[in-house]
N, C-alpha and C positions, 0 to 999 in steps of 0.2 A: 638503467634497464628495468630495475626493480620498481621504480617509481611510475614508470610506465605500466606496467603489470597490474600494480596496486591500483593506479588510477582506473584501468579497465573493469576490475573486480567491483570497485565502488560503484562505477556506471551501472554495472549489471544488476547490483543490489539495489540501486536506485530505480532501474526501470521493472525490477520485480515488484518493489514496493508499489509503484504507480498501477501495476497490473493487478496487484491485491486490493487496492482501495477502489479501483475502477469496476472490479468483480463485485465487491460488496455494495457499491452504489447501483450498479445495475440490477442486482438481486433485489435491492430496496424497491427501486422504480418499478420492476416487474410485479412484486407483491402489490404495491400500491394500485397498479393498473388493472389487476383482477377485478372480475366482476363482483365478488365478495372478497375483499380484501383479508388477508390474513396476517397474523402476527410475524413479523421477522425475527427469527430465533438464532441464536449465534452460539456456539459452545464456547466453553472457557479458553480453549487454546486459540479458538479462531478469533476471539476478542483480544487475546494478548497479542496475538501476530498483527491484528489490525492496529491496535495501538501502537506498537513498534513501528509499523510501516507509516503511519499518520505522523509520529515523532521524527522519524528519519526524514520525511518529506520536508517537513517544517524546519528542521535543521539544515538541510541542504540548501533550502530556499534561502534561510538567512546568512548561513556562511559560505556555501558552495563546497565543490568538491577541491580543496585546495591542498596539493603535496609540495 
């Protein structure tokens, strides 16, 4: 039962990472499509979370969620 719950938690974390990355990709695309493109600025905490999200997605792709 605990493995089932832990697997669901890891799946939710994976989905949140995907949403975080897609939010940043969407923001970059929208900034590039503006009439006068502006610089895409990210705070330090957002950059840290984006890096964590990308690394978790890459790790999950290579290893999968195995319990």
